Backbone bond lengths (Angstrom), bond angles and torsions (degrees), N, CA, C in turn:
res aa  C-N    CA-C-N  psi(-1)  N-CA   C-N-CA  omega(-1)  CA-C   N-CA-C  phi
1 M - - - 1.447 - - 1.524 108.08 -
2 K 1.299 116.25 136.14 1.462 120.09 179.98 1.518 109.90 -64.99
3 N 1.308 115.95 147.75 1.453 122.33 -175.96 1.531 112.36 -58.00
4 D 1.327 118.00 -42.12 1.462 121.83 -179.22 1.523 111.10 -62.58
5 I 1.315 116.99 -45.74 1.463 121.90 178.69 1.523 109.50 -63.94
6 Q 1.303 115.94 -41.20 1.464 121.25 179.86 1.524 110.50 -61.71
7 Q 1.319 117.17 -46.39 1.464 120.96 179.71 1.524 111.44 -62.43
8 K 1.331 116.75 -42.43 1.462 120.39 178.76 1.522 110.97 -64.21
9 A 1.324 116.82 -40.84 1.464 120.66 179.84 1.528 110.51 -64.72
10 V 1.314 117.16 -44.31 1.469 120.65 179.63 1.529 110.31 -63.73
11 R 1.328 116.89 -42.27 1.466 120.46 178.57 1.524 110.55 -61.55
12 Q 1.315 116.28 -44.20 1.460 119.81 -179.65 1.534 110.86 -67.12
13 L 1.328 117.37 -36.55 1.462 119.89 177.82 1.524 111.84 -66.62
14 K 1.315 117.46 -32.92 1.467 120.17 175.61 1.528 110.61 -66.14
15 I 1.321 116.11 -37.57 1.466 120.37 176.22 1.527 109.26 -64.76
16 I 1.320 116.19 -43.67 1.464 120.86 178.87 1.524 110.36 -62.14
17 E 1.307 116.02 -39.05 1.468 120.64 177.61 1.534 110.00 -57.80
18 G 1.312 116.28 -43.38 1.466 120.49 177.14 1.517 111.62 -65.26
19 Q 1.331 116.03 -39.03 1.465 119.85 177.74 1.527 110.84 -62.24
20 V 1.333 116.59 -41.11 1.462 120.78 -179.52 1.531 110.37 -66.89
21 R 1.338 116.75 -40.52 1.472 119.17 175.98 1.524 110.22 -61.10
22 G 1.327 115.95 -40.89 1.458 120.00 177.28 1.520 111.56 -63.36
23 L 1.299 115.98 -38.90 1.462 121.50 178.15 1.530 110.52 -64.55
24 Q 1.319 116.41 -43.52 1.465 120.54 176.95 1.526 110.50 -59.69
25 K 1.319 116.74 -43.57 1.464 121.55 179.73 1.526 110.45 -63.36
26 M 1.323 116.34 -41.77 1.466 120.07 179.18 1.527 110.92 -59.92
27 I 1.330 115.62 -41.88 1.464 119.54 -179.79 1.527 110.08 -68.23
28 T 1.325 116.38 -44.38 1.459 120.98 179.08 1.527 111.44 -59.82
29 E 1.317 116.10 -38.62 1.463 121.48 -178.73 1.527 112.55 -86.35
30 D 1.320 116.12 7.06 1.463 122.16 177.04 1.527 112.33 54.62
31 K 1.339 114.57 48.36 1.472 119.99 178.96 1.524 109.95 -70.45
32 Y 1.298 115.52 169.20 1.455 123.62 -178.42 1.531 109.61 -58.64
33 C 1.334 115.90 131.34 1.474 121.75 -174.36 1.527 113.12 -54.64
34 I 1.303 118.27 -42.89 1.459 121.17 -178.23 1.528 110.53 -64.14
35 D 1.313 117.23 -36.28 1.465 120.42 176.86 1.532 110.83 -65.08
36 I 1.316 116.53 -39.27 1.468 121.10 178.22 1.524 109.88 -65.34
37 I 1.317 116.24 -44.91 1.462 120.62 179.67 1.529 110.63 -63.06
38 T 1.321 116.83 -40.04 1.467 121.34 178.13 1.519 110.68 -61.61
39 Q 1.330 116.52 -44.78 1.462 120.86 178.84 1.524 110.69 -65.96
40 S 1.310 117.31 -40.52 1.456 121.67 178.28 1.531 110.59 -61.26
41 S 1.299 116.31 -41.18 1.461 121.25 177.61 1.525 111.00 -63.28
42 A 1.322 116.65 -40.05 1.469 120.84 178.04 1.529 110.63 -62.24
43 V 1.318 117.06 -40.58 1.469 121.40 178.60 1.530 109.60 -64.03
44 R 1.315 116.10 -46.06 1.467 120.57 -179.93 1.529 111.03 -60.78
45 N 1.324 116.69 -43.29 1.466 120.77 178.25 1.521 111.66 -63.72
46 S 1.323 116.63 -39.97 1.467 120.58 178.73 1.524 111.23 -64.32
47 L 1.329 116.61 -43.20 1.464 119.96 177.45 1.529 110.67 -63.21
48 G 1.317 116.40 -39.06 1.452 120.35 177.12 1.514 111.74 -61.08
49 S 1.321 116.37 -38.17 1.457 121.21 178.85 1.531 111.13 -64.50
50 V 1.319 116.81 -42.80 1.471 121.06 177.23 1.525 109.26 -62.36
51 E 1.306 115.50 -45.59 1.465 120.71 179.86 1.529 111.06 -58.68
52 E 1.315 116.79 -44.12 1.470 121.03 179.98 1.524 112.04 -61.87
53 K 1.336 116.36 -43.19 1.463 120.13 179.81 1.530 111.38 -63.33
54 I 1.331 116.06 -43.27 1.455 120.21 -179.21 1.528 110.14 -67.64
55 L 1.327 117.06 -41.78 1.460 120.60 178.93 1.523 111.05 -63.90
56 E 1.316 116.75 -43.39 1.465 120.26 178.36 1.526 110.78 -59.35
57 E 1.321 115.84 -44.82 1.467 120.44 178.69 1.521 110.44 -61.77
58 H 1.310 116.66 -43.12 1.460 121.27 -179.66 1.530 111.06 -62.98
59 L 1.328 115.89 -45.96 1.462 119.90 -177.98 1.524 112.36 -65.81
60 T 1.318 116.83 -36.44 1.472 119.60 -176.49 1.526 113.24 -85.00
61 T 1.318 117.02 -10.43 1.470 119.02 179.20 1.526 110.74 -120.29
62 C 1.305 116.92 -74.56 1.471 121.64 -173.97 1.527 112.66 -60.01
63 T 1.312 116.12 -47.54 1.461 119.63 -177.09 1.522 111.22 -64.76
64 V 1.317 116.61 -41.22 1.469 120.05 178.29 1.521 109.86 -60.53
65 K 1.322 117.35 -44.85 1.469 120.94 179.28 1.527 111.11 -62.37
66 Q 1.329 115.71 -41.82 1.467 119.35 179.26 1.524 111.04 -63.26
67 M 1.323 116.78 -43.07 1.462 121.15 -178.29 1.528 111.37 -66.56
68 Q 1.318 116.54 -31.03 1.465 120.51 179.57 1.520 112.05 -79.65
69 G 1.328 115.48 -19.55 1.461 119.79 -178.19 1.512 111.59 -107.93
70 T 1.310 114.25 -139.36 1.461 120.14 -176.35 1.524 112.66 -96.81
71 G 1.320 117.35 6.95 1.458 120.68 -175.02 1.510 114.95 -100.68
72 K 1.325 117.76 25.65 1.470 120.57 -177.22 1.522 112.35 -57.25
73 K 1.321 116.77 -46.36 1.466 120.83 -177.85 1.532 110.82 -62.05
74 K 1.332 116.31 -42.81 1.463 120.47 179.27 1.533 110.33 -64.11
75 A 1.318 117.08 -42.49 1.461 121.48 179.94 1.525 110.72 -61.50
76 I 1.307 116.42 -44.91 1.466 120.47 -179.98 1.525 110.42 -64.53
77 T 1.318 117.15 -42.30 1.471 121.41 178.12 1.522 111.06 -60.17
78 E 1.334 116.87 -43.79 1.468 121.06 179.60 1.526 111.24 -64.81
79 I 1.317 116.97 -43.68 1.467 120.73 180.00 1.518 110.24 -62.04
80 L 1.322 116.95 -43.85 1.464 120.21 179.01 1.531 111.59 -65.18
81 A 1.321 117.30 -37.56 1.466 120.84 178.46 1.526 110.72 -63.89
82 V 1.320 117.10 -42.54 1.465 120.96 178.70 1.531 109.78 -66.27
83 Y 1.310 116.14 -40.82 1.469 120.88 177.79 1.526 110.48 -59.35
84 K 1.325 116.85 -44.97 1.471 120.74 179.67 1.524 111.07 -64.46
85 L 1.329 117.52 -38.50 1.467 120.61 176.63 1.531 110.52 -62.63
86 A 1.312 116.34 -41.44 1.465 121.07 -179.33 1.525 110.82 -65.05
87 K 1.300 117.40 -35.74 1.464 120.75 -179.87 1.532 111.62 -67.31
88 K 1.329 117.73 -26.00 1.472 122.07 -178.20 1.528 112.00 -73.98
89 K 1.324 117.38 -16.92 1.461 120.66 -176.10 1.492 112.10 -69.91
């Protein structure tokens, strides 16, 4: 993974970590259910964003290299696995 993408992902994960702590506090403090659900949705969306960035980086670098070399089968298997994970959402 390129250093810039890695730094952005780590920064975003730290933000998500704070969001999750906030979510835990909201639950502990028995906050309004809709507010908790809204915050939970924000966390899920943020994680999805990190996932998308990492997947894009993987597809444009690692997968391309695999397809150009001897790793075509592995690349196809990985792409299909990610596709199946996405369908489960």
